[in-house]
N, C-alpha and C positions, 0 to 999 in steps of 0.2 A: 504494500500500500504506500503510495507516494503522497507527500504533503504538497498541496498546491496553494500558493498565496492567493487570497481574495483581495481584490483592489476595489475600493469604493464601498458603497452602502450595501449591507446585507439585510434583507427583510425576512423575518421568520414568521410564518403564519401557521394556522391550524385549519381544521375543517369542522363544520358544524354537523348536526345529525343528518342534514340533507346532502352533505358532501360539498357544500359551498365553502369557499375560502373565507376565513374569518380571523380576527385577531386572537392572540393567545390569551388564556386565562391569566390573571395577575400572578399567580404562583409560578406558572411556567415562564412568564416574562422575567421574574426574578432569578429563576434557575438559569435561563439563557444568558442573562446579564452577568451572573456569577462565573459561568464558564468562559464567556468572552473575556472578562477581566483576567481570569487565570491564564488564558492562552496568551493575552497581551503581555503579561508579566513574564511568562515562561519564554516567549520569543525574545523579549528584551534581555533576559539572562543568557540566551543562546548566542547573542552577539559577542559576549565576552568569552563564553565557553560553549562551543557548539556541541550538540549531542554526538555520540560516537558513530551513529548510523541513522538512516531514515527510520528503520524499524524501531530503534531505541527511542527516537523522537515521538513516533506514533504511540508507543507503549506508555511513555511518560505523560503525554497529553491525555490519553484515555484514563490512566490511573488518577491524574489530577481531576479530570472531569467527573469521574465516578465519586471521588471524595467530596467535591463541591456539591454534587447532587444529593449525596447522602446527608450532608450537613444542612441542606435547606428544607 
């Protein structure tokens, strides 16, 4: 799995019972914001000390994301 940088605005949406696109529930918005903040901080640290491999980077991000989601 490769990491691909996202440039610009990212919009996260959900679906309602009819399958139409809708905004996320407030708790999911907070979870998404927490994960985004964690990714931003981790990417900043990687400028100083890059991960050993792409796989290591993916594993680190997924572990941090899981921890953030468990805490919210």
